[in-house]
C-alpha positions as YAML, in Angstrom:
chain: A
units: angstrom
residues:
- id: 1
  name: MET
  ca: [2.36, 19.35, -17.84]
- id: 2
  name: THR
  ca: [-0.28, 20.98, -15.66]
- id: 3
  name: SER
  ca: [-2.67, 18.85, -13.59]
- id: 4
  name: ALA
  ca: [-5.46, 19.73, -16.04]
- id: 5
  name: GLU
  ca: [-3.33, 18.58, -18.98]
- id: 6
  name: LEU
  ca: [-2.41, 15.37, -17.18]
- id: 7
  name: SER
  ca: [-6.09, 14.70, -16.45]
- id: 8
  name: ALA
  ca: [-7.06, 15.32, -20.07]
- id: 9
  name: THR
  ca: [-4.32, 12.95, -21.23]
- id: 10
  name: ALA
  ca: [-5.45, 10.26, -18.79]
- id: 11
  name: ARG
  ca: [-9.03, 10.69, -19.98]
- id: 12
  name: ASP
  ca: [-7.96, 10.24, -23.61]
- id: 13
  name: GLU
  ca: [-5.89, 7.18, -22.72]
- id: 14
  name: THR
  ca: [-8.80, 5.68, -20.79]
- id: 15
  name: ILE
  ca: [-11.24, 6.23, -23.65]
- id: 16
  name: ALA
  ca: [-8.76, 4.63, -26.07]
- id: 17
  name: ALA
  ca: [-8.24, 1.62, -23.78]
- id: 18
  name: LEU
  ca: [-11.99, 1.07, -23.42]
- id: 19
  name: ARG
  ca: [-12.64, 1.60, -27.12]
- id: 20
  name: ASP
  ca: [-9.78, -0.60, -28.35]
- id: 21
  name: GLY
  ca: [-9.93, -3.38, -25.77]
- id: 22
  name: LEU
  ca: [-11.93, -6.51, -26.43]
- id: 23
  name: ARG
  ca: [-12.29, -8.24, -23.06]
- id: 24
  name: PHE
  ca: [-12.59, -6.73, -19.61]
- id: 25
  name: VAL
  ca: [-13.07, -7.54, -15.94]
- id: 26
  name: LEU
  ca: [-14.61, -4.76, -13.85]
- id: 27
  name: VAL
  ca: [-13.91, -4.61, -10.12]
- id: 28
  name: THR
  ca: [-14.59, -2.19, -7.30]
- id: 29
  name: HIS
  ca: [-13.63, -1.94, -3.66]
- id: 30
  name: GLU
  ca: [-14.62, -4.28, -0.84]
- id: 31
  name: ASN
  ca: [-17.83, -3.45, 1.05]
- id: 32
  name: PRO
  ca: [-19.02, -1.45, -1.96]
- id: 33
  name: ASP
  ca: [-21.09, 1.68, -1.43]
- id: 34
  name: GLY
  ca: [-23.52, 3.37, -3.80]
- id: 35
  name: ASP
  ca: [-20.82, 5.01, -5.91]
- id: 36
  name: ALA
  ca: [-18.85, 1.78, -6.25]
- id: 37
  name: LEU
  ca: [-21.90, -0.28, -7.26]
- id: 38
  name: GLY
  ca: [-23.40, 2.40, -9.46]
- id: 39
  name: SER
  ca: [-20.13, 2.92, -11.31]
- id: 40
  name: LEU
  ca: [-19.66, -0.83, -11.72]
- id: 41
  name: VAL
  ca: [-23.12, -1.47, -13.15]
- id: 42
  name: ALA
  ca: [-23.05, 1.62, -15.37]
- id: 43
  name: MET
  ca: [-19.60, 0.89, -16.82]
- id: 44
  name: GLN
  ca: [-20.64, -2.70, -17.53]
- id: 45
  name: ALA
  ca: [-23.69, -1.47, -19.44]
- id: 46
  name: VAL
  ca: [-21.54, 1.01, -21.39]
- id: 47
  name: LEU
  ca: [-19.08, -1.68, -22.44]
- id: 48
  name: LEU
  ca: [-21.85, -4.10, -23.41]
- id: 49
  name: ALA
  ca: [-23.43, -1.35, -25.51]
- id: 50
  name: MET
  ca: [-20.09, -1.14, -27.35]
- id: 51
  name: GLY
  ca: [-20.16, -4.88, -28.04]
- id: 52
  name: LYS
  ca: [-17.37, -5.72, -25.58]
- id: 53
  name: ASP
  ca: [-16.89, -8.99, -23.70]
- id: 54
  name: SER
  ca: [-17.07, -7.68, -20.15]
- id: 55
  name: LEU
  ca: [-17.60, -9.27, -16.74]
- id: 56
  name: MET
  ca: [-18.10, -7.81, -13.27]
- id: 57
  name: TYR
  ca: [-16.30, -9.39, -10.32]
- id: 58
  name: MET
  ca: [-17.36, -9.30, -6.68]
- id: 59
  name: ALA
  ca: [-16.38, -11.72, -3.94]
- id: 60
  name: ARG
  ca: [-19.09, -14.06, -2.63]
- id: 61
  name: ASP
  ca: [-18.88, -12.62, 0.87]
- id: 62
  name: GLU
  ca: [-20.10, -9.23, -0.42]
- id: 63
  name: PHE
  ca: [-23.59, -10.72, -0.63]
- id: 64
  name: PRO
  ca: [-26.24, -10.13, 0.37]
- id: 65
  name: LEU
  ca: [-25.77, -6.44, -0.35]
- id: 66
  name: PRO
  ca: [-27.07, -3.84, 2.11]
- id: 67
  name: TYR
  ca: [-30.83, -3.39, 1.71]
- id: 68
  name: GLU
  ca: [-30.30, 0.05, 0.14]
- id: 69
  name: TYR
  ca: [-28.65, -1.54, -2.87]
- id: 70
  name: ALA
  ca: [-30.68, -4.73, -3.19]
- id: 71
  name: SER
  ca: [-32.41, -3.42, -6.32]
- id: 72
  name: PHE
  ca: [-29.22, -3.56, -8.40]
- id: 73
  name: GLN
  ca: [-29.49, -6.20, -11.12]
- id: 74
  name: PHE
  ca: [-26.25, -7.92, -12.12]
- id: 75
  name: GLY
  ca: [-27.40, -10.90, -14.17]
- id: 76
  name: GLU
  ca: [-25.05, -13.53, -15.55]
- id: 77
  name: ASP
  ca: [-22.28, -11.00, -16.12]
- id: 78
  name: LEU
  ca: [-21.40, -11.04, -12.42]
- id: 79
  name: ILE
  ca: [-18.71, -13.55, -11.42]
- id: 80
  name: ALA
  ca: [-17.15, -14.60, -8.12]
- id: 81
  name: ASP
  ca: [-14.30, -16.57, -9.72]
- id: 82
  name: MET
  ca: [-11.95, -15.29, -12.37]
- id: 83
  name: PRO
  ca: [-12.54, -16.68, -15.88]
- id: 84
  name: GLY
  ca: [-10.02, -18.95, -17.58]
- id: 85
  name: ASP
  ca: [-8.97, -16.18, -19.97]
- id: 86
  name: VAL
  ca: [-8.32, -13.65, -17.21]
- id: 87
  name: ALA
  ca: [-4.72, -13.13, -18.40]
- id: 88
  name: GLU
  ca: [-6.08, -11.78, -21.67]
- id: 89
  name: ARG
  ca: [-8.51, -9.32, -20.07]
- id: 90
  name: THR
  ca: [-8.03, -5.70, -19.07]
- id: 91
  name: PHE
  ca: [-8.90, -4.96, -15.45]
- id: 92
  name: VAL
  ca: [-10.95, -1.82, -14.88]
- id: 93
  name: PHE
  ca: [-10.83, -0.71, -11.25]
- id: 94
  name: LEU
  ca: [-13.65, 1.64, -10.29]
- id: 95
  name: ASP
  ca: [-13.68, 3.81, -7.14]
- id: 96
  name: CYS
  ca: [-10.64, 2.05, -5.62]
- id: 97
  name: GLY
  ca: [-8.20, 4.34, -3.84]
- id: 98
  name: ASN
  ca: [-5.58, 1.60, -3.77]
- id: 99
  name: VAL
  ca: [-5.24, -1.85, -5.27]
- id: 100
  name: ASP
  ca: [-5.49, -3.57, -1.88]
- id: 101
  name: ARG
  ca: [-9.13, -2.48, -1.52]
- id: 102
  name: ASN
  ca: [-10.01, -5.39, -3.83]
- id: 103
  name: PRO
  ca: [-7.55, -8.24, -3.22]
- id: 104
  name: VAL
  ca: [-7.80, -9.82, -6.67]
- id: 105
  name: GLU
  ca: [-4.65, -11.15, -8.29]
- id: 106
  name: VAL
  ca: [-3.63, -8.61, -10.93]
- id: 107
  name: SER
  ca: [0.10, -9.26, -11.26]
- id: 108
  name: GLY
  ca: [1.17, -8.49, -14.82]
- id: 109
  name: ALA
  ca: [-2.31, -7.40, -15.88]
- id: 110
  name: THR
  ca: [-3.22, -4.22, -17.74]
- id: 111
  name: ILE
  ca: [-5.13, -2.05, -15.27]
- id: 112
  name: VAL
  ca: [-7.31, 0.96, -16.01]
- id: 113
  name: ASN
  ca: [-7.71, 2.81, -12.71]
- id: 114
  name: ILE
  ca: [-10.77, 5.12, -12.69]
- id: 115
  name: ASP
  ca: [-11.33, 7.00, -9.45]
- id: 116
  name: HIS
  ca: [-11.94, 10.37, -7.78]
- id: 117
  name: HIS
  ca: [-10.17, 9.92, -4.42]
- id: 118
  name: HIS
  ca: [-7.40, 12.49, -4.06]
- id: 119
  name: ASP
  ca: [-5.19, 9.99, -2.23]
- id: 120
  name: ASN
  ca: [-5.42, 7.33, -4.95]
- id: 121
  name: THR
  ca: [-2.07, 5.51, -5.18]
- id: 122
  name: ARG
  ca: [-2.05, 5.50, -9.01]
- id: 123
  name: PHE
  ca: [-1.57, 1.75, -9.19]
- id: 124
  name: GLY
  ca: [-2.86, 1.31, -12.73]
- id: 125
  name: THR
  ca: [-1.28, 1.00, -16.13]
- id: 126
  name: ILE
  ca: [-3.55, 3.95, -16.93]
- id: 127
  name: ASN
  ca: [-4.65, 6.17, -14.07]
- id: 128
  name: TYR
  ca: [-7.63, 8.41, -14.66]
- id: 129
  name: VAL
  ca: [-7.97, 9.95, -11.21]
- id: 130
  name: ASP
  ca: [-10.01, 13.16, -11.07]
- id: 131
  name: PRO
  ca: [-10.38, 14.52, -7.53]
- id: 132
  name: GLY
  ca: [-12.44, 17.37, -8.95]
- id: 133
  name: SER
  ca: [-15.28, 14.98, -9.73]
- id: 134
  name: SER
  ca: [-17.94, 14.48, -7.09]
- id: 135
  name: SER
  ca: [-17.93, 10.72, -7.57]
- id: 136
  name: THR
  ca: [-16.59, 7.97, -9.75]
- id: 137
  name: ALA
  ca: [-20.07, 7.83, -11.25]
- id: 138
  name: GLU
  ca: [-19.51, 11.36, -12.54]
- id: 139
  name: ILE
  ca: [-16.32, 10.21, -14.28]
- id: 140
  name: VAL
  ca: [-18.11, 7.21, -15.83]
- id: 141
  name: TRP
  ca: [-20.84, 9.58, -17.08]
- id: 142
  name: ASP
  ca: [-18.18, 11.72, -18.75]
- id: 143
  name: LEU
  ca: [-16.41, 8.70, -20.27]
- id: 144
  name: MET
  ca: [-19.71, 7.37, -21.60]
- id: 145
  name: GLN
  ca: [-20.13, 10.58, -23.55]
- id: 146
  name: GLY
  ca: [-16.56, 10.41, -24.82]
- id: 147
  name: LEU
  ca: [-17.21, 6.86, -26.02]
- id: 148
  name: GLY
  ca: [-20.38, 7.93, -27.84]
- id: 149
  name: VAL
  ca: [-22.67, 5.65, -25.83]
- id: 150
  name: ALA
  ca: [-26.25, 6.84, -25.33]
- id: 151
  name: LEU
  ca: [-27.83, 6.91, -21.89]
- id: 152
  name: THR
  ca: [-30.26, 4.11, -21.10]
- id: 153
  name: THR
  ca: [-32.49, 3.89, -18.06]
- id: 154
  name: THR
  ca: [-30.22, 1.19, -16.60]
- id: 155
  name: ILE
  ca: [-27.11, 3.34, -16.95]
- id: 156
  name: ALA
  ca: [-28.87, 6.49, -15.75]
- id: 157
  name: GLU
  ca: [-30.29, 4.87, -12.61]
- id: 158
  name: ALA
  ca: [-26.96, 3.29, -11.67]
- id: 159
  name: LEU
  ca: [-25.11, 6.58, -12.15]
- id: 160
  name: TYR
  ca: [-27.73, 8.50, -10.19]
- id: 161
  name: VAL
  ca: [-27.31, 6.17, -7.20]
- id: 162
  name: GLY
  ca: [-23.55, 6.77, -7.32]
- id: 163
  name: LEU
  ca: [-24.00, 10.52, -7.63]
- id: 164
  name: VAL
  ca: [-26.63, 11.02, -4.94]
- id: 165
  name: THR
  ca: [-24.90, 8.83, -2.35]
- id: 166
  name: ASP
  ca: [-21.39, 10.22, -2.78]
- id: 167
  name: THR
  ca: [-22.58, 13.83, -2.66]
- id: 168
  name: GLY
  ca: [-24.69, 13.15, 0.43]
- id: 169
  name: ARG
  ca: [-27.87, 13.97, -1.47]
- id: 170
  name: PHE
  ca: [-26.08, 16.99, -3.01]
- id: 171
  name: MET
  ca: [-25.12, 18.40, 0.40]
- id: 172
  name: TYR
  ca: [-21.38, 17.65, 0.58]
- id: 173
  name: GLU
  ca: [-18.64, 20.05, -0.45]
- id: 174
  name: ASN
  ca: [-17.80, 17.87, -3.47]
- id: 175
  name: THR
  ca: [-21.12, 18.84, -5.10]
- id: 176
  name: GLY
  ca: [-20.36, 21.14, -8.02]
- id: 177
  name: SER
  ca: [-22.25, 22.61, -10.94]
- id: 178
  name: ARG
  ca: [-21.32, 19.60, -13.08]
- id: 179
  name: SER
  ca: [-22.99, 17.33, -10.53]
- id: 180
  name: HIS
  ca: [-26.30, 19.11, -11.08]
- id: 181
  name: ILE
  ca: [-25.85, 19.13, -14.85]
- id: 182
  name: MET
  ca: [-25.26, 15.38, -14.66]
- id: 183
  name: ALA
  ca: [-28.34, 14.91, -12.46]
- id: 184
  name: ALA
  ca: [-30.47, 16.82, -14.96]
- id: 185
  name: ASP
  ca: [-29.14, 14.64, -17.80]
- id: 186
  name: LEU
  ca: [-29.93, 11.45, -15.89]
- id: 187
  name: ILE
  ca: [-33.42, 12.63, -14.96]
- id: 188
  name: ALA
  ca: [-34.09, 13.49, -18.60]
- id: 189
  name: ALA
  ca: [-33.08, 9.92, -19.44]
- id: 190
  name: GLY
  ca: [-35.81, 8.53, -17.22]
- id: 191
  name: VAL
  ca: [-34.54, 8.43, -13.64]
- id: 192
  name: ASP
  ca: [-37.39, 8.45, -11.13]
- id: 193
  name: VAL
  ca: [-35.84, 10.59, -8.39]
- id: 194
  name: HIS
  ca: [-38.42, 9.80, -5.72]
- id: 195
  name: GLU
  ca: [-38.26, 6.05, -6.36]
- id: 196
  name: ILE
  ca: [-34.47, 5.99, -6.00]
- id: 197
  name: TYR
  ca: [-34.69, 8.14, -2.86]
- id: 198
  name: ARG
  ca: [-37.24, 5.70, -1.44]
- id: 199
  name: ARG
  ca: [-34.99, 2.70, -2.15]
- id: 200
  name: LEU
  ca: [-31.95, 4.35, -0.59]
- id: 201
  name: TYR
  ca: [-33.35, 6.22, 2.38]
- id: 202
  name: GLU
  ca: [-36.78, 4.87, 3.28]
- id: 203
  name: GLY
  ca: [-38.04, 1.44, 4.32]
- id: 204
  name: VAL
  ca: [-35.55, 1.39, 7.19]
- id: 205
  name: PRO
  ca: [-35.45, -2.01, 8.96]
- id: 206
  name: GLU
  ca: [-36.40, -1.78, 12.64]
- id: 207
  name: PRO
  ca: [-33.04, -3.21, 13.81]
- id: 208
  name: LYS
  ca: [-31.28, -0.32, 12.06]
- id: 209
  name: LEU
  ca: [-33.36, 2.16, 14.05]
- id: 210
  name: ALA
  ca: [-32.51, 0.29, 17.25]
- id: 211
  name: LEU
  ca: [-28.80, 0.40, 16.34]
- id: 212
  name: LEU
  ca: [-29.01, 4.14, 15.72]
- id: 213
  name: THR
  ca: [-30.57, 4.57, 19.16]
- id: 214
  name: ARG
  ca: [-27.63, 2.78, 20.76]
- id: 215
  name: ALA
  ca: [-25.09, 4.78, 18.76]
- id: 216
  name: LEU
  ca: [-26.62, 8.09, 19.80]
- id: 217
  name: ALA
  ca: [-26.73, 6.96, 23.41]
- id: 218
  name: ALA
  ca: [-23.00, 6.19, 23.21]
- id: 219
  name: VAL
  ca: [-21.94, 9.60, 21.87]
- id: 220
  name: GLN
  ca: [-19.01, 11.23, 23.64]
- id: 221
  name: ARG
  ca: [-17.57, 14.67, 22.86]
- id: 222
  name: TYR
  ca: [-14.01, 15.82, 23.42]
- id: 223
  name: ASP
  ca: [-12.03, 19.05, 23.34]
- id: 224
  name: ASP
  ca: [-14.97, 21.42, 23.55]
- id: 225
  name: GLY
  ca: [-16.93, 19.29, 21.14]
- id: 226
  name: ARG
  ca: [-14.44, 19.42, 18.28]
- id: 227
  name: LEU
  ca: [-14.40, 15.61, 18.23]
- id: 228
  name: THR
  ca: [-17.73, 13.77, 18.40]
- id: 229
  name: LEU
  ca: [-17.28, 10.00, 18.71]
- id: 230
  name: ALA
  ca: [-19.49, 6.97, 19.19]
- id: 231
  name: ARG
  ca: [-18.66, 3.28, 19.37]
- id: 232
  name: LEU
  ca: [-20.85, 0.29, 18.59]
- id: 233
  name: THR
  ca: [-19.87, -3.03, 20.15]
- id: 234
  name: ARG
  ca: [-20.54, -6.60, 19.16]
- id: 235
  name: GLU
  ca: [-23.10, -6.65, 21.95]
- id: 236
  name: ASP
  ca: [-24.98, -3.78, 20.31]
- id: 237
  name: PHE
  ca: [-25.30, -5.73, 17.08]
- id: 238
  name: ALA
  ca: [-26.36, -8.90, 18.92]
- id: 239
  name: ALA
  ca: [-28.96, -7.12, 21.06]
- id: 240
  name: THR
  ca: [-30.58, -5.31, 18.14]
- id: 241
  name: GLY
  ca: [-30.23, -8.05, 15.52]
- id: 242
  name: ALA
  ca: [-28.68, -5.44, 13.22]
- id: 243
  name: GLU
  ca: [-26.32, -6.22, 10.36]
- id: 244
  name: GLU
  ca: [-22.97, -4.45, 10.08]
- id: 245
  name: SER
  ca: [-24.21, -2.58, 7.02]
- id: 246
  name: PHE
  ca: [-26.95, -0.97, 9.14]
- id: 247
  name: THR
  ca: [-24.35, 1.51, 10.42]
- id: 248
  name: GLU
  ca: [-24.63, 3.34, 7.08]
- id: 249
  name: GLY
  ca: [-25.74, 6.93, 7.73]
- id: 250
  name: ILE
  ca: [-25.16, 6.97, 11.50]
- id: 251
  name: ILE
  ca: [-22.01, 9.04, 11.09]
- id: 252
  name: ASP
  ca: [-24.04, 11.83, 9.50]
- id: 253
  name: HIS
  ca: [-25.98, 12.28, 12.75]
- id: 254
  name: LEU
  ca: [-22.68, 12.73, 14.60]
- id: 255
  name: ARG
  ca: [-21.24, 15.24, 12.15]
- id: 256
  name: SER
  ca: [-24.37, 17.38, 12.39]
- id: 257
  name: VAL
  ca: [-23.89, 18.14, 16.10]
- id: 258
  name: GLN
  ca: [-23.14, 21.82, 16.70]
- id: 259
  name: GLY
  ca: [-19.46, 22.56, 17.19]
- id: 260
  name: THR
  ca: [-18.24, 19.27, 15.72]
- id: 261
  name: LYS
  ca: [-15.13, 19.53, 13.56]
- id: 262
  name: VAL
  ca: [-14.58, 15.78, 13.18]
- id: 263
  name: ALA
  ca: [-17.07, 12.94, 13.74]
- id: 264
  name: ALA
  ca: [-15.95, 9.35, 14.25]
- id: 265
  name: LEU
  ca: [-17.99, 6.16, 14.43]
- id: 266
  name: ALA
  ca: [-16.21, 2.98, 15.46]
- id: 267
  name: ARG
  ca: [-17.94, -0.36, 15.04]
- id: 268
  name: GLU
  ca: [-16.63, -3.66, 16.26]
- id: 269
  name: LEU
  ca: [-16.61, -6.30, 13.55]
- id: 270
  name: THR
  ca: [-18.88, -9.21, 14.31]
- id: 271
  name: GLY
  ca: [-17.29, -12.14, 12.49]
- id: 272
  name: ASP
  ca: [-16.03, -15.07, 14.54]
- id: 273
  name: ASP
  ca: [-12.47, -14.40, 13.36]
- id: 274
  name: ARG
  ca: [-12.56, -10.65, 13.92]
- id: 275
  name: HIS
  ca: [-12.55, -10.24, 17.71]
- id: 276
  name: GLY
  ca: [-10.87, -7.00, 18.71]
- id: 277
  name: SER
  ca: [-11.09, -5.46, 15.24]
- id: 278
  name: SER
  ca: [-13.07, -2.33, 14.43]
- id: 279
  name: LYS
  ca: [-13.80, -0.16, 11.45]
- id: 280
  name: VAL
  ca: [-13.78, 3.57, 11.97]
- id: 281
  name: SER
  ca: [-15.67, 6.02, 9.76]
- id: 282
  name: LEU
  ca: [-14.61, 9.66, 9.80]
- id: 283
  name: ARG
  ca: [-16.33, 12.86, 8.66]
- id: 284
  name: ALA
  ca: [-15.01, 16.42, 8.73]
- id: 285
  name: THR
  ca: [-17.08, 19.57, 8.87]
- id: 286
  name: ASP
  ca: [-14.14, 21.97, 8.98]
- id: 287
  name: ASP
  ca: [-11.92, 22.85, 6.02]
- id: 288
  name: GLY
  ca: [-8.96, 22.81, 8.38]
- id: 289
  name: VAL
  ca: [-9.14, 19.03, 8.78]
- id: 290
  name: ASP
  ca: [-8.38, 16.39, 6.16]
- id: 291
  name: VAL
  ca: [-9.73, 13.14, 7.63]
- id: 292
  name: SER
  ca: [-8.15, 11.07, 4.84]
- id: 293
  name: GLU
  ca: [-4.80, 12.12, 6.30]
- id: 294
  name: ILE
  ca: [-5.88, 10.74, 9.68]
- id: 295
  name: ALA
  ca: [-7.10, 7.51, 8.07]
- id: 296
  name: ARG
  ca: [-3.83, 7.02, 6.18]
- id: 297
  name: VAL
  ca: [-1.91, 6.92, 9.47]
- id: 298
  name: GLN
  ca: [-3.80, 3.68, 10.19]
- id: 299
  name: GLY
  ca: [-3.57, 2.29, 6.65]
- id: 300
  name: GLY
  ca: [-6.93, 3.60, 5.48]
- id: 301
  name: GLY
  ca: [-7.90, 6.47, 3.21]
- id: 302
  name: GLY
  ca: [-10.72, 8.33, 1.53]
- id: 303
  name: HIS
  ca: [-11.65, 11.95, 0.91]
- id: 304
  name: ARG
  ca: [-10.81, 15.14, 2.77]
- id: 305
  name: GLN
  ca: [-14.25, 15.14, 4.37]
- id: 306
  name: ALA
  ca: [-15.03, 11.41, 4.45]
- id: 307
  name: ALA
  ca: [-12.60, 8.60, 5.17]
- id: 308
  name: GLY
  ca: [-12.11, 5.45, 7.20]
- id: 309
  name: PHE
  ca: [-9.72, 2.82, 8.49]
- id: 310
  name: ALA
  ca: [-9.58, -0.54, 10.25]
- id: 311
  name: THR
  ca: [-7.92, -0.88, 13.65]
- id: 312
  name: GLU
  ca: [-7.41, -3.10, 16.68]
- id: 313
  name: MET
  ca: [-7.17, -0.17, 19.09]
- id: 314
  name: ASP
  ca: [-9.49, -0.28, 22.08]
- id: 315
  name: ARG
  ca: [-11.77, 2.64, 22.88]
- id: 316
  name: ASP
  ca: [-9.29, 4.57, 25.03]
- id: 317
  name: GLU
  ca: [-6.50, 4.15, 22.49]
- id: 318
  name: LEU
  ca: [-8.80, 5.26, 19.67]
- id: 319
  name: VAL
  ca: [-9.96, 8.34, 21.57]
- id: 320
  name: ALA
  ca: [-6.36, 9.33, 22.33]
- id: 321
  name: PHE
  ca: [-5.34, 8.79, 18.72]
- id: 322
  name: MET
  ca: [-8.23, 10.81, 17.33]
- id: 323
  name: ARG
  ca: [-7.76, 13.70, 19.76]
- id: 324
  name: GLU
  ca: [-4.07, 13.85, 18.91]
- id: 325
  name: GLN
  ca: [-4.70, 13.76, 15.15]
- id: 326
  name: VAL
  ca: [-7.45, 16.37, 15.18]
- id: 327
  name: ALA
  ca: [-5.35, 18.69, 17.34]
- id: 328
  name: ALA
  ca: [-2.34, 18.24, 15.07]
- id: 329
  name: GLN
  ca: [-4.33, 19.66, 12.18]
- id: 330
  name: LEU
  ca: [-6.53, 22.26, 13.85]
- id: 331
  name: ASP
  ca: [-3.86, 23.60, 16.18]
- id: 332
  name: ALA
  ca: [-0.99, 23.57, 13.69]
- id: 333
  name: PRO
  ca: [0.68, 26.97, 13.11]
- id: 334
  name: SER
  ca: [-0.80, 28.67, 10.05]
...
């Protein structure tokens, strides 16, 4: 079968599983972003509209959510502990590249894996993975139509958040014609574009601005500017009073620097039990680099142009690793 035929089959299997199933648990990845949360909330609303018994699971330590996503309403359907009948429920994983990105116990469970990451490990009983979609929200929008569920304002707003954040406000390479068709459909259903933009990108807390200042002051460039890298330390977070989630968006300033092929932002984790650990966000501006490939070397993953990983490397080790990885791709014989 061709990849298109396989995708169509997976779509049909996913629609059948959602239509025929009775009870579900929806999960997404740890440290959820706009696409993860939007897909979660929208899929929950779709299943409830179909009369299903569905719950959303997120660990307690995911809260409070970053200020950008504080407007999401979960209600009583959100759980932090698995229900007693969990063995009888179908797990629906949304926007998870691999099962370890949400460490829930799923041994023996039926899993519907819905995602758009090209490096998804296909861990589900059913794997509907469509790398051609801009976002998981775009896949949920398509499934909603296949299930015959009408758009509501709640569904439309959740999907729009997923779409606009994962396409970088429609600027990233993954933005296609279908993304704009979807946006038009959601706007027609009542999405207030300016209000969602305001929630996501305005009202910036002052500590976030202070953290950005420190990140920009720490920028270093290597190999004629091909690699642009900044590192935020625990001291930076303490001095500014910034939360870890306030790093969202900083990487985009790095990737915009002229001549940059790969941007990297490393942030030290601030928990008492996480000394020496960092999370590294990667962005590519050159088609010759797949940053998800770099991330996978360190156990991470993501998209060709946006990926990340966790590490215990110090700054010098990280710089050496990144320079080596970028050179391996850009300087490889064609």
